[in-house]
mmCIF file as Biopython writes it, N, C-alpha, C and O atoms, coordinates in Angstrom:
data_model
#
loop_
_atom_site.group_PDB
_atom_site.id
_atom_site.type_symbol
_atom_site.label_atom_id
_atom_site.label_alt_id
_atom_site.label_comp_id
_atom_site.label_asym_id
_atom_site.label_entity_id
_atom_site.label_seq_id
_atom_site.pdbx_PDB_ins_code
_atom_site.Cartn_x
_atom_site.Cartn_y
_atom_site.Cartn_z
_atom_site.occupancy
_atom_site.B_iso_or_equiv
_atom_site.auth_seq_id
_atom_site.auth_asym_id
_atom_site.pdbx_PDB_model_num
ATOM 1   N N  . MET A ? 1  ? -11.785 -16.834 -7.311 1.0 0.0 1  A 1 
ATOM 2   C CA . MET A ? 1  ? -12.180 -15.207 -7.171 1.0 0.0 1  A 1 
ATOM 3   C C  . MET A ? 1  ? -13.123 -15.241 -6.055 1.0 0.0 1  A 1 
ATOM 4   O O  . MET A ? 1  ? -13.824 -16.166 -5.643 1.0 0.0 1  A 1 
ATOM 5   N N  . ALA A ? 2  ? -12.970 -13.834 -5.588 1.0 0.0 2  A 1 
ATOM 6   C CA . ALA A ? 2  ? -14.386 -13.370 -5.001 1.0 0.0 2  A 1 
ATOM 7   C C  . ALA A ? 2  ? -14.009 -11.097 -5.181 1.0 0.0 2  A 1 
ATOM 8   O O  . ALA A ? 2  ? -13.007 -10.521 -5.605 1.0 0.0 2  A 1 
ATOM 9   N N  . SER A ? 3  ? -15.465 -10.460 -4.579 1.0 0.0 3  A 1 
ATOM 10  C CA . SER A ? 3  ? -15.662 -9.428  -5.490 1.0 0.0 3  A 1 
ATOM 11  C C  . SER A ? 3  ? -15.179 -8.653  -3.718 1.0 0.0 3  A 1 
ATOM 12  O O  . SER A ? 3  ? -15.307 -9.233  -2.639 1.0 0.0 3  A 1 
ATOM 13  N N  . TYR A ? 4  ? -14.703 -7.423  -3.913 1.0 0.0 4  A 1 
ATOM 14  C CA . TYR A ? 4  ? -13.524 -6.890  -3.376 1.0 0.0 4  A 1 
ATOM 15  C C  . TYR A ? 4  ? -14.225 -5.878  -3.286 1.0 0.0 4  A 1 
ATOM 16  O O  . TYR A ? 4  ? -15.003 -5.829  -4.239 1.0 0.0 4  A 1 
ATOM 17  N N  . TYR A ? 5  ? -14.398 -4.520  -2.179 1.0 0.0 5  A 1 
ATOM 18  C CA . TYR A ? 5  ? -14.961 -3.056  -2.075 1.0 0.0 5  A 1 
ATOM 19  C C  . TYR A ? 5  ? -13.794 -2.666  -1.724 1.0 0.0 5  A 1 
ATOM 20  O O  . TYR A ? 5  ? -12.873 -3.422  -1.414 1.0 0.0 5  A 1 
ATOM 21  N N  . VAL A ? 6  ? -13.754 -1.485  -1.748 1.0 0.0 6  A 1 
ATOM 22  C CA . VAL A ? 6  ? -12.957 -0.270  -0.701 1.0 0.0 6  A 1 
ATOM 23  C C  . VAL A ? 6  ? -13.980 1.170   -0.255 1.0 0.0 6  A 1 
ATOM 24  O O  . VAL A ? 6  ? -14.472 2.029   -0.987 1.0 0.0 6  A 1 
ATOM 25  N N  . ASN A ? 7  ? -14.040 0.999   1.249  1.0 0.0 7  A 1 
ATOM 26  C CA . ASN A ? 7  ? -14.341 2.161   1.479  1.0 0.0 7  A 1 
ATOM 27  C C  . ASN A ? 7  ? -14.065 3.186   1.028  1.0 0.0 7  A 1 
ATOM 28  O O  . ASN A ? 7  ? -12.932 3.621   1.234  1.0 0.0 7  A 1 
ATOM 29  N N  . ARG A ? 8  ? -14.915 3.868   0.324  1.0 0.0 8  A 1 
ATOM 30  C CA . ARG A ? 8  ? -15.021 5.219   0.387  1.0 0.0 8  A 1 
ATOM 31  C C  . ARG A ? 8  ? -14.807 6.458   1.629  1.0 0.0 8  A 1 
ATOM 32  O O  . ARG A ? 8  ? -14.761 7.600   1.173  1.0 0.0 8  A 1 
ATOM 33  N N  . ARG A ? 9  ? -14.698 6.349   2.869  1.0 0.0 9  A 1 
ATOM 34  C CA . ARG A ? 9  ? -14.656 6.529   3.767  1.0 0.0 9  A 1 
ATOM 35  C C  . ARG A ? 9  ? -13.007 5.962   4.290  1.0 0.0 9  A 1 
ATOM 36  O O  . ARG A ? 9  ? -12.750 4.758   4.331  1.0 0.0 9  A 1 
ATOM 37  N N  . ALA A ? 10 ? -11.709 7.326   4.768  1.0 0.0 10 A 1 
ATOM 38  C CA . ALA A ? 10 ? -11.406 6.133   5.141  1.0 0.0 10 A 1 
ATOM 39  C C  . ALA A ? 10 ? -11.016 6.902   6.811  1.0 0.0 10 A 1 
ATOM 40  O O  . ALA A ? 10 ? -11.229 7.893   7.509  1.0 0.0 10 A 1 
ATOM 41  N N  . GLN A ? 11 ? -10.409 5.785   6.768  1.0 0.0 11 A 1 
ATOM 42  C CA . GLN A ? 11 ? -9.795  5.488   8.698  1.0 0.0 11 A 1 
ATOM 43  C C  . GLN A ? 11 ? -9.078  6.904   9.543  1.0 0.0 11 A 1 
ATOM 44  O O  . GLN A ? 11 ? -9.219  8.028   9.061  1.0 0.0 11 A 1 
ATOM 45  N N  . LEU A ? 12 ? -8.628  6.772   10.302 1.0 0.0 12 A 1 
ATOM 46  C CA . LEU A ? 12 ? -8.743  7.993   10.896 1.0 0.0 12 A 1 
ATOM 47  C C  . LEU A ? 12 ? -6.471  7.781   10.664 1.0 0.0 12 A 1 
ATOM 48  O O  . LEU A ? 12 ? -5.543  8.584   10.764 1.0 0.0 12 A 1 
ATOM 49  N N  . ASN A ? 13 ? -6.525  6.883   10.470 1.0 0.0 13 A 1 
ATOM 50  C CA . ASN A ? 13 ? -5.091  7.081   9.487  1.0 0.0 13 A 1 
ATOM 51  C C  . ASN A ? 13 ? -4.817  7.003   8.303  1.0 0.0 13 A 1 
ATOM 52  O O  . ASN A ? 13 ? -3.794  6.575   7.768  1.0 0.0 13 A 1 
ATOM 53  N N  . GLY A ? 14 ? -6.208  7.634   7.647  1.0 0.0 14 A 1 
ATOM 54  C CA . GLY A ? 14 ? -6.133  8.365   5.789  1.0 0.0 14 A 1 
ATOM 55  C C  . GLY A ? 14 ? -5.978  6.531   5.344  1.0 0.0 14 A 1 
ATOM 56  O O  . GLY A ? 14 ? -5.909  6.474   4.116  1.0 0.0 14 A 1 
ATOM 57  N N  . ASP A ? 15 ? -5.927  5.502   5.794  1.0 0.0 15 A 1 
ATOM 58  C CA . ASP A ? 15 ? -6.794  4.141   5.109  1.0 0.0 15 A 1 
ATOM 59  C C  . ASP A ? 15 ? -7.484  3.951   4.396  1.0 0.0 15 A 1 
ATOM 60  O O  . ASP A ? 15 ? -8.446  3.624   5.091  1.0 0.0 15 A 1 
ATOM 61  N N  . HIS A ? 16 ? -7.887  3.872   3.121  1.0 0.0 16 A 1 
ATOM 62  C CA . HIS A ? 16 ? -9.240  3.369   2.657  1.0 0.0 16 A 1 
ATOM 63  C C  . HIS A ? 16 ? -9.073  1.954   2.567  1.0 0.0 16 A 1 
ATOM 64  O O  . HIS A ? 16 ? -8.267  1.709   1.669  1.0 0.0 16 A 1 
ATOM 65  N N  . GLU A ? 17 ? -9.645  0.562   3.314  1.0 0.0 17 A 1 
ATOM 66  C CA . GLU A ? 17 ? -9.562  -0.547  3.311  1.0 0.0 17 A 1 
ATOM 67  C C  . GLU A ? 17 ? -10.507 -1.080  2.209  1.0 0.0 17 A 1 
ATOM 68  O O  . GLU A ? 17 ? -11.606 -0.648  1.864  1.0 0.0 17 A 1 
ATOM 69  N N  . VAL A ? 18 ? -9.872  -2.014  1.798  1.0 0.0 18 A 1 
ATOM 70  C CA . VAL A ? 18 ? -10.217 -3.023  0.800  1.0 0.0 18 A 1 
ATOM 71  C C  . VAL A ? 18 ? -10.212 -4.200  1.210  1.0 0.0 18 A 1 
ATOM 72  O O  . VAL A ? 18 ? -9.309  -4.989  1.488  1.0 0.0 18 A 1 
ATOM 73  N N  . HIS A ? 19 ? -11.967 -4.278  1.231  1.0 0.0 19 A 1 
ATOM 74  C CA . HIS A ? 19 ? -12.952 -5.741  2.010  1.0 0.0 19 A 1 
ATOM 75  C C  . HIS A ? 19 ? -13.690 -6.874  0.776  1.0 0.0 19 A 1 
ATOM 76  O O  . HIS A ? 19 ? -14.253 -6.521  -0.260 1.0 0.0 19 A 1 
ATOM 77  N N  . LYS A ? 20 ? -13.493 -8.221  1.238  1.0 0.0 20 A 1 
ATOM 78  C CA . LYS A ? 20 ? -14.101 -8.720  0.105  1.0 0.0 20 A 1 
ATOM 79  C C  . LYS A ? 20 ? -16.014 -8.578  0.962  1.0 0.0 20 A 1 
ATOM 80  O O  . LYS A ? 20 ? -16.531 -8.132  1.986  1.0 0.0 20 A 1 
ATOM 81  N N  . VAL A ? 21 ? -16.338 -9.163  -0.078 1.0 0.0 21 A 1 
ATOM 82  C CA . VAL A ? 21 ? -18.065 -9.205  0.201  1.0 0.0 21 A 1 
ATOM 83  C C  . VAL A ? 21 ? -18.451 -9.711  1.051  1.0 0.0 21 A 1 
ATOM 84  O O  . VAL A ? 21 ? -19.542 -9.437  1.549  1.0 0.0 21 A 1 
ATOM 85  N N  . ASP A ? 22 ? -17.578 -10.712 1.526  1.0 0.0 22 A 1 
ATOM 86  C CA . ASP A ? 22 ? -18.656 -11.332 2.922  1.0 0.0 22 A 1 
ATOM 87  C C  . ASP A ? 22 ? -18.019 -11.086 4.141  1.0 0.0 22 A 1 
ATOM 88  O O  . ASP A ? 22 ? -18.263 -11.721 5.167  1.0 0.0 22 A 1 
ATOM 89  N N  . CYS A ? 23 ? -16.991 -9.935  4.026  1.0 0.0 23 A 1 
ATOM 90  C CA . CYS A ? 23 ? -16.576 -9.304  5.193  1.0 0.0 23 A 1 
ATOM 91  C C  . CYS A ? 23 ? -17.481 -8.357  5.853  1.0 0.0 23 A 1 
ATOM 92  O O  . CYS A ? 23 ? -18.118 -7.429  5.356  1.0 0.0 23 A 1 
ATOM 93  N N  . ARG A ? 24 ? -17.386 -8.961  7.647  1.0 0.0 24 A 1 
ATOM 94  C CA . ARG A ? 24 ? -17.801 -8.874  8.634  1.0 0.0 24 A 1 
ATOM 95  C C  . ARG A ? 24 ? -18.174 -7.238  8.599  1.0 0.0 24 A 1 
ATOM 96  O O  . ARG A ? 24 ? -19.231 -6.697  8.924  1.0 0.0 24 A 1 
ATOM 97  N N  . TYR A ? 25 ? -17.171 -6.756  8.188  1.0 0.0 25 A 1 
ATOM 98  C CA . TYR A ? 25 ? -16.794 -5.206  8.028  1.0 0.0 25 A 1 
ATOM 99  C C  . TYR A ? 25 ? -16.639 -4.437  6.814  1.0 0.0 25 A 1 
ATOM 100 O O  . TYR A ? 25 ? -15.811 -3.602  6.449  1.0 0.0 25 A 1 
ATOM 101 N N  . LEU A ? 26 ? -17.697 -4.968  6.278  1.0 0.0 26 A 1 
ATOM 102 C CA . LEU A ? 26 ? -18.143 -4.298  4.642  1.0 0.0 26 A 1 
ATOM 103 C C  . LEU A ? 26 ? -18.946 -3.680  4.683  1.0 0.0 26 A 1 
ATOM 104 O O  . LEU A ? 26 ? -20.127 -3.970  4.873  1.0 0.0 26 A 1 
ATOM 105 N N  . PRO A ? 27 ? -18.128 -1.987  4.392  1.0 0.0 27 A 1 
ATOM 106 C CA . PRO A ? 27 ? -18.759 -0.403  4.643  1.0 0.0 27 A 1 
ATOM 107 C C  . PRO A ? 27 ? -20.311 -0.910  4.432  1.0 0.0 27 A 1 
ATOM 108 O O  . PRO A ? 27 ? -20.400 -2.137  4.456  1.0 0.0 27 A 1 
ATOM 109 N N  . ASP A ? 28 ? -21.623 -0.169  4.219  1.0 0.0 28 A 1 
ATOM 110 C CA . ASP A ? 28 ? -23.196 -0.192  3.998  1.0 0.0 28 A 1 
ATOM 111 C C  . ASP A ? 28 ? -22.757 0.161   2.531  1.0 0.0 28 A 1 
ATOM 112 O O  . ASP A ? 28 ? -21.645 0.624   2.277  1.0 0.0 28 A 1 
ATOM 113 N N  . PRO A ? 29 ? -23.292 0.019   2.006  1.0 0.0 29 A 1 
ATOM 114 C CA . PRO A ? 29 ? -23.520 0.495   0.106  1.0 0.0 29 A 1 
ATOM 115 C C  . PRO A ? 29 ? -23.083 1.876   -0.567 1.0 0.0 29 A 1 
ATOM 116 O O  . PRO A ? 29 ? -22.587 2.135   -1.664 1.0 0.0 29 A 1 
ATOM 117 N N  . LYS A ? 30 ? -23.464 2.663   0.531  1.0 0.0 30 A 1 
ATOM 118 C CA . LYS A ? 30 ? -23.323 4.432   -0.146 1.0 0.0 30 A 1 
ATOM 119 C C  . LYS A ? 30 ? -21.540 4.685   0.246  1.0 0.0 30 A 1 
ATOM 120 O O  . LYS A ? 30 ? -20.752 5.480   -0.267 1.0 0.0 30 A 1 
ATOM 121 N N  . ASN A ? 31 ? -21.336 3.747   1.261  1.0 0.0 31 A 1 
ATOM 122 C CA . ASN A ? 31 ? -19.795 4.386   1.701  1.0 0.0 31 A 1 
ATOM 123 C C  . ASN A ? 31 ? -18.610 3.162   0.674  1.0 0.0 31 A 1 
ATOM 124 O O  . ASN A ? 31 ? -17.480 3.551   0.377  1.0 0.0 31 A 1 
ATOM 125 N N  . ARG A ? 32 ? -18.884 2.381   0.446  1.0 0.0 32 A 1 
ATOM 126 C CA . ARG A ? 32 ? -17.977 1.367   -0.722 1.0 0.0 32 A 1 
ATOM 127 C C  . ARG A ? 32 ? -18.084 1.767   -2.254 1.0 0.0 32 A 1 
ATOM 128 O O  . ARG A ? 32 ? -18.927 2.528   -2.730 1.0 0.0 32 A 1 
ATOM 129 N N  . GLU A ? 33 ? -17.076 1.115   -2.930 1.0 0.0 33 A 1 
ATOM 130 C CA . GLU A ? 33 ? -16.629 1.100   -4.277 1.0 0.0 33 A 1 
ATOM 131 C C  . GLU A ? 33 ? -16.563 0.059   -4.533 1.0 0.0 33 A 1 
ATOM 132 O O  . GLU A ? 33 ? -15.989 -0.557  -3.636 1.0 0.0 33 A 1 
ATOM 133 N N  . TYR A ? 34 ? -17.096 -1.039  -5.985 1.0 0.0 34 A 1 
ATOM 134 C CA . TYR A ? 34 ? -17.114 -2.280  -6.426 1.0 0.0 34 A 1 
ATOM 135 C C  . TYR A ? 34 ? -15.599 -1.816  -7.051 1.0 0.0 34 A 1 
ATOM 136 O O  . TYR A ? 34 ? -15.597 -0.910  -7.884 1.0 0.0 34 A 1 
ATOM 137 N N  . LEU A ? 35 ? -14.570 -2.314  -6.727 1.0 0.0 35 A 1 
ATOM 138 C CA . LEU A ? 35 ? -13.353 -2.820  -7.290 1.0 0.0 35 A 1 
ATOM 139 C C  . LEU A ? 35 ? -13.207 -4.012  -7.989 1.0 0.0 35 A 1 
ATOM 140 O O  . LEU A ? 35 ? -12.175 -4.056  -8.657 1.0 0.0 35 A 1 
ATOM 141 N N  . GLY A ? 36 ? -14.214 -5.391  -8.062 1.0 0.0 36 A 1 
ATOM 142 C CA . GLY A ? 36 ? -14.390 -6.087  -9.478 1.0 0.0 36 A 1 
ATOM 143 C C  . GLY A ? 36 ? -13.906 -7.579  -8.229 1.0 0.0 36 A 1 
ATOM 144 O O  . GLY A ? 36 ? -13.760 -7.812  -7.029 1.0 0.0 36 A 1 
ATOM 145 N N  . ASP A ? 37 ? -13.830 -8.209  -9.540 1.0 0.0 37 A 1 
ATOM 146 C CA . ASP A ? 37 ? -13.480 -9.927  -8.522 1.0 0.0 37 A 1 
ATOM 147 C C  . ASP A ? 37 ? -12.071 -10.272 -8.898 1.0 0.0 37 A 1 
ATOM 148 O O  . ASP A ? 37 ? -11.608 -9.880  -9.969 1.0 0.0 37 A 1 
ATOM 149 N N  . PHE A ? 38 ? -11.526 -10.835 -8.237 1.0 0.0 38 A 1 
ATOM 150 C CA . PHE A ? 38 ? -9.781  -11.050 -7.881 1.0 0.0 38 A 1 
ATOM 151 C C  . PHE A ? 38 ? -9.777  -11.660 -7.162 1.0 0.0 38 A 1 
ATOM 152 O O  . PHE A ? 38 ? -10.357 -11.461 -6.094 1.0 0.0 38 A 1 
ATOM 153 N N  . PRO A ? 39 ? -8.691  -13.311 -7.636 1.0 0.0 39 A 1 
ATOM 154 C CA . PRO A ? 39 ? -8.198  -14.074 -7.058 1.0 0.0 39 A 1 
ATOM 155 C C  . PRO A ? 39 ? -7.710  -13.655 -5.551 1.0 0.0 39 A 1 
ATOM 156 O O  . PRO A ? 39 ? -7.740  -14.120 -4.412 1.0 0.0 39 A 1 
ATOM 157 N N  . SER A ? 40 ? -7.434  -12.968 -5.961 1.0 0.0 40 A 1 
ATOM 158 C CA . SER A ? 40 ? -6.680  -12.433 -4.457 1.0 0.0 40 A 1 
ATOM 159 C C  . SER A ? 40 ? -6.919  -11.189 -3.909 1.0 0.0 40 A 1 
ATOM 160 O O  . SER A ? 40 ? -7.532  -10.387 -4.612 1.0 0.0 40 A 1 
ATOM 161 N N  . CYS A ? 41 ? -6.545  -10.835 -2.738 1.0 0.0 41 A 1 
ATOM 162 C CA . CYS A ? 41 ? -6.848  -9.046  -2.250 1.0 0.0 41 A 1 
ATOM 163 C C  . CYS A ? 41 ? -5.717  -8.192  -3.192 1.0 0.0 41 A 1 
ATOM 164 O O  . CYS A ? 41 ? -5.947  -7.135  -3.779 1.0 0.0 41 A 1 
ATOM 165 N N  . HIS A ? 42 ? -4.194  -9.081  -3.172 1.0 0.0 42 A 1 
ATOM 166 C CA . HIS A ? 42 ? -2.951  -8.023  -4.348 1.0 0.0 42 A 1 
ATOM 167 C C  . HIS A ? 42 ? -3.818  -7.909  -4.875 1.0 0.0 42 A 1 
ATOM 168 O O  . HIS A ? 42 ? -4.785  -7.747  -4.131 1.0 0.0 42 A 1 
ATOM 169 N N  . GLY A ? 43 ? -4.103  -7.901  -6.188 1.0 0.0 43 A 1 
ATOM 170 C CA . GLY A ? 43 ? -5.396  -7.600  -7.409 1.0 0.0 43 A 1 
ATOM 171 C C  . GLY A ? 43 ? -6.451  -6.003  -6.739 1.0 0.0 43 A 1 
ATOM 172 O O  . GLY A ? 43 ? -6.599  -4.846  -7.133 1.0 0.0 43 A 1 
ATOM 173 N N  . ALA A ? 44 ? -6.899  -6.717  -5.726 1.0 0.0 44 A 1 
ATOM 174 C CA . ALA A ? 44 ? -8.045  -5.552  -5.625 1.0 0.0 44 A 1 
ATOM 175 C C  . ALA A ? 44 ? -7.463  -4.591  -4.508 1.0 0.0 44 A 1 
ATOM 176 O O  . ALA A ? 44 ? -8.223  -3.630  -4.386 1.0 0.0 44 A 1 
ATOM 177 N N  . VAL A ? 45 ? -6.664  -4.537  -3.877 1.0 0.0 45 A 1 
ATOM 178 C CA . VAL A ? 45 ? -5.733  -3.572  -3.604 1.0 0.0 45 A 1 
ATOM 179 C C  . VAL A ? 45 ? -4.671  -2.796  -4.206 1.0 0.0 45 A 1 
ATOM 180 O O  . VAL A ? 45 ? -4.132  -1.898  -3.558 1.0 0.0 45 A 1 
ATOM 181 N N  . LYS A ? 46 ? -4.367  -3.036  -5.253 1.0 0.0 46 A 1 
ATOM 182 C CA . LYS A ? 46 ? -3.481  -2.326  -6.280 1.0 0.0 46 A 1 
ATOM 183 C C  . LYS A ? 46 ? -5.140  -2.188  -7.109 1.0 0.0 46 A 1 
ATOM 184 O O  . LYS A ? 46 ? -5.123  -0.978  -6.880 1.0 0.0 46 A 1 
ATOM 185 N N  . ARG A ? 47 ? -6.127  -2.330  -7.644 1.0 0.0 47 A 1 
ATOM 186 C CA . ARG A ? 47 ? -6.722  -1.385  -7.744 1.0 0.0 47 A 1 
ATOM 187 C C  . ARG A ? 47 ? -6.819  -0.072  -7.352 1.0 0.0 47 A 1 
ATOM 188 O O  . ARG A ? 47 ? -6.546  1.094   -7.634 1.0 0.0 47 A 1 
ATOM 189 N N  . ALA A ? 48 ? -7.634  -1.238  -6.118 1.0 0.0 48 A 1 
ATOM 190 C CA . ALA A ? 48 ? -8.027  0.234   -5.407 1.0 0.0 48 A 1 
ATOM 191 C C  . ALA A ? 48 ? -7.392  1.608   -4.881 1.0 0.0 48 A 1 
ATOM 192 O O  . ALA A ? 48 ? -7.836  2.724   -4.615 1.0 0.0 48 A 1 
ATOM 193 N N  . LYS A ? 49 ? -6.017  0.929   -4.857 1.0 0.0 49 A 1 
ATOM 194 C CA . LYS A ? 49 ? -4.685  2.288   -5.172 1.0 0.0 49 A 1 
ATOM 195 C C  . LYS A ? 49 ? -4.499  3.729   -6.247 1.0 0.0 49 A 1 
ATOM 196 O O  . LYS A ? 49 ? -3.830  4.756   -6.139 1.0 0.0 49 A 1 
ATOM 197 N N  . GLU A ? 50 ? -5.419  3.226   -7.266 1.0 0.0 50 A 1 
ATOM 198 C CA . GLU A ? 50 ? -5.635  3.416   -8.726 1.0 0.0 50 A 1 
ATOM 199 C C  . GLU A ? 50 ? -6.765  4.493   -8.253 1.0 0.0 50 A 1 
ATOM 200 O O  . GLU A ? 50 ? -6.834  5.497   -8.963 1.0 0.0 50 A 1 
ATOM 201 N N  . ILE A ? 51 ? -7.659  4.414   -7.146 1.0 0.0 51 A 1 
ATOM 202 C CA . ILE A ? 51 ? -8.651  5.699   -6.743 1.0 0.0 51 A 1 
ATOM 203 C C  . ILE A ? 51 ? -7.770  6.068   -4.815 1.0 0.0 51 A 1 
ATOM 204 O O  . ILE A ? 51 ? -7.395  7.083   -4.226 1.0 0.0 51 A 1 
ATOM 205 N N  . TYR A ? 52 ? -7.785  5.436   -4.680 1.0 0.0 52 A 1 
ATOM 206 C CA . TYR A ? 52 ? -7.140  5.622   -3.466 1.0 0.0 52 A 1 
ATOM 207 C C  . TYR A ? 52 ? -5.676  5.508   -2.934 1.0 0.0 52 A 1 
ATOM 208 O O  . TYR A ? 52 ? -5.528  4.536   -2.194 1.0 0.0 52 A 1 
ATOM 209 N N  . PRO A ? 53 ? -4.359  6.403   -3.166 1.0 0.0 53 A 1 
ATOM 210 C CA . PRO A ? 53 ? -2.906  5.874   -3.223 1.0 0.0 53 A 1 
ATOM 211 C C  . PRO A ? 53 ? -3.019  5.276   -1.591 1.0 0.0 53 A 1 
ATOM 212 O O  . PRO A ? 53 ? -2.129  4.618   -1.054 1.0 0.0 53 A 1 
ATOM 213 N N  . THR A ? 54 ? -4.138  5.611   -1.037 1.0 0.0 54 A 1 
ATOM 214 C CA . THR A ? 54 ? -3.630  5.145   1.089  1.0 0.0 54 A 1 
ATOM 215 C C  . THR A ? 54 ? -4.739  3.354   0.737  1.0 0.0 54 A 1 
ATOM 216 O O  . THR A ? 54 ? -5.242  2.738   1.677  1.0 0.0 54 A 1 
ATOM 217 N N  . ALA A ? 55 ? -4.833  3.017   -0.331 1.0 0.0 55 A 1 
ATOM 218 C CA . ALA A ? 55 ? -5.789  1.927   0.254  1.0 0.0 55 A 1 
ATOM 219 C C  . ALA A ? 55 ? -5.078  0.646   1.010  1.0 0.0 55 A 1 
ATOM 220 O O  . ALA A ? 55 ? -4.103  0.178   0.422  1.0 0.0 55 A 1 
ATOM 221 N N  . ASP A ? 56 ? -5.314  0.275   1.765  1.0 0.0 56 A 1 
ATOM 222 C CA . ASP A ? 56 ? -4.835  -1.346  2.571  1.0 0.0 56 A 1 
ATOM 223 C C  . ASP A ? 56 ? -5.711  -2.165  2.438  1.0 0.0 56 A 1 
ATOM 224 O O  . ASP A ? 56 ? -6.871  -1.798  2.253  1.0 0.0 56 A 1 
ATOM 225 N N  . GLY A ? 57 ? -5.339  -3.577  2.503  1.0 0.0 57 A 1 
ATOM 226 C CA . GLY A ? 57 ? -6.345  -4.695  3.111  1.0 0.0 57 A 1 
ATOM 227 C C  . GLY A ? 57 ? -6.846  -4.415  4.270  1.0 0.0 57 A 1 
ATOM 228 O O  . GLY A ? 57 ? -6.537  -3.595  5.135  1.0 0.0 57 A 1 
ATOM 229 N N  . CYS A ? 58 ? -8.039  -5.565  4.138  1.0 0.0 58 A 1 
ATOM 230 C CA . CYS A ? 58 ? -8.583  -4.965  6.201  1.0 0.0 58 A 1 
ATOM 231 C C  . CYS A ? 58 ? -7.782  -5.756  6.605  1.0 0.0 58 A 1 
ATOM 232 O O  . CYS A ? 58 ? -7.265  -6.543  5.811  1.0 0.0 58 A 1 
ATOM 233 N N  . ALA A ? 59 ? -7.430  -5.770  8.061  1.0 0.0 59 A 1 
ATOM 234 C CA . ALA A ? 59 ? -7.219  -6.802  8.888  1.0 0.0 59 A 1 
ATOM 235 C C  . ALA A ? 59 ? -7.629  -8.512  8.545  1.0 0.0 59 A 1 
ATOM 236 O O  . ALA A ? 59 ? -7.038  -9.493  8.094  1.0 0.0 59 A 1 
ATOM 237 N N  . ILE A ? 60 ? -8.905  -8.211  9.022  1.0 0.0 60 A 1 
ATOM 238 C CA . ILE A ? 60 ? -9.663  -8.943  9.230  1.0 0.0 60 A 1 
ATOM 239 C C  . ILE A ? 60 ? -9.739  -10.709 7.295  1.0 0.0 60 A 1 
ATOM 240 O O  . ILE A ? 60 ? -9.221  -11.791 7.016  1.0 0.0 60 A 1 
ATOM 241 N N  . CYS A ? 61 ? -10.587 -9.862  6.799  1.0 0.0 61 A 1 
ATOM 242 C CA . CYS A ? 61 ? -10.506 -10.483 5.940  1.0 0.0 61 A 1 
ATOM 243 C C  . CYS A ? 61 ? -9.817  -10.401 4.841  1.0 0.0 61 A 1 
ATOM 244 O O  . CYS A ? 61 ? -10.316 -11.045 3.918  1.0 0.0 61 A 1 
ATOM 245 N N  . SER A ? 62 ? -8.843  -9.841  4.593  1.0 0.0 62 A 1 
ATOM 246 C CA . SER A ? 62 ? -7.699  -9.447  3.915  1.0 0.0 62 A 1 
ATOM 247 C C  . SER A ? 62 ? -6.639  -9.164  4.339  1.0 0.0 62 A 1 
ATOM 248 O O  . SER A ? 62 ? -6.112  -8.232  3.730  1.0 0.0 62 A 1 
ATOM 249 N N  . PRO A ? 63 ? -5.663  -9.879  5.740  1.0 0.0 63 A 1 
ATOM 250 C CA . PRO A ? 63 ? -4.898  -9.962  6.222  1.0 0.0 63 A 1 
ATOM 251 C C  . PRO A ? 63 ? -3.211  -9.785  5.395  1.0 0.0 63 A 1 
ATOM 252 O O  . PRO A ? 63 ? -2.302  -8.978  5.590  1.0 0.0 63 A 1 
ATOM 253 N N  . GLU A ? 64 ? -3.321  -10.684 4.652  1.0 0.0 64 A 1 
ATOM 254 C CA . GLU A ? 64 ? -2.205  -11.129 3.340  1.0 0.0 64 A 1 
ATOM 255 C C  . GLU A ? 64 ? -1.890  -9.678  2.583  1.0 0.0 64 A 1 
ATOM 256 O O  . GLU A ? 64 ? -0.842  -9.344  2.031  1.0 0.0 64 A 1 
ATOM 257 N N  . CYS A ? 65 ? -3.123  -8.924  2.729  1.0 0.0 65 A 1 
ATOM 258 C CA . CYS A ? 65 ? -2.319  -7.185  2.498  1.0 0.0 65 A 1 
ATOM 259 C C  . CYS A ? 65 ? -2.762  -6.265  2.852  1.0 0.0 65 A 1 
ATOM 260 O O  . CYS A ? 65 ? -2.965  -5.263  2.165  1.0 0.0 65 A 1 
ATOM 261 N N  . HIS A ? 66 ? -3.098  -6.462  4.432  1.0 0.0 66 A 1 
ATOM 262 C CA . HIS A ? 66 ? -2.877  -5.144  5.810  1.0 0.0 66 A 1 
ATOM 263 C C  . HIS A ? 66 ? -1.925  -5.158  5.821  1.0 0.0 66 A 1 
ATOM 264 O O  . HIS A ? 66 ? -1.245  -6.126  6.163  1.0 0.0 66 A 1 
ATOM 265 N N  . THR A ? 67 ? -1.332  -3.613  5.287  1.0 0.0 67 A 1 
ATOM 266 C CA . THR A ? 67 ? 0.007   -3.417  6.216  1.0 0.0 67 A 1 
ATOM 267 C C  . THR A ? 67 ? 0.248   -2.560  6.978  1.0 0.0 67 A 1 
ATOM 268 O O  . THR A ? 67 ? 1.396   -2.293  7.333  1.0 0.0 67 A 1 
ATOM 269 N N  . ARG A ? 68 ? -0.944  -1.869  7.440  1.0 0.0 68 A 1 
ATOM 270 C CA . ARG A ? 68 ? -0.855  -0.928  8.619  1.0 0.0 68 A 1 
ATOM 271 C C  . ARG A ? 68 ? -1.576  -1.619  9.544  1.0 0.0 68 A 1 
ATOM 272 O O  . ARG A ? 68 ? -1.735  -1.157  10.674 1.0 0.0 68 A 1 
#
């Protein structure tokens, strides 16, 4: 299990990236929202999409959930 966060600030393409807690691109605390602990990024992205429909996995820490 890993802790996941979603970036509150959208990227230029409108995506809100989902990151593992140990990702080098994890946003500053004021710009991230805790999603919970999940066995994979798939559950974290699903949860993030409930908040931000354009959520997507980080290409670095969650490449299997990165679609754009």
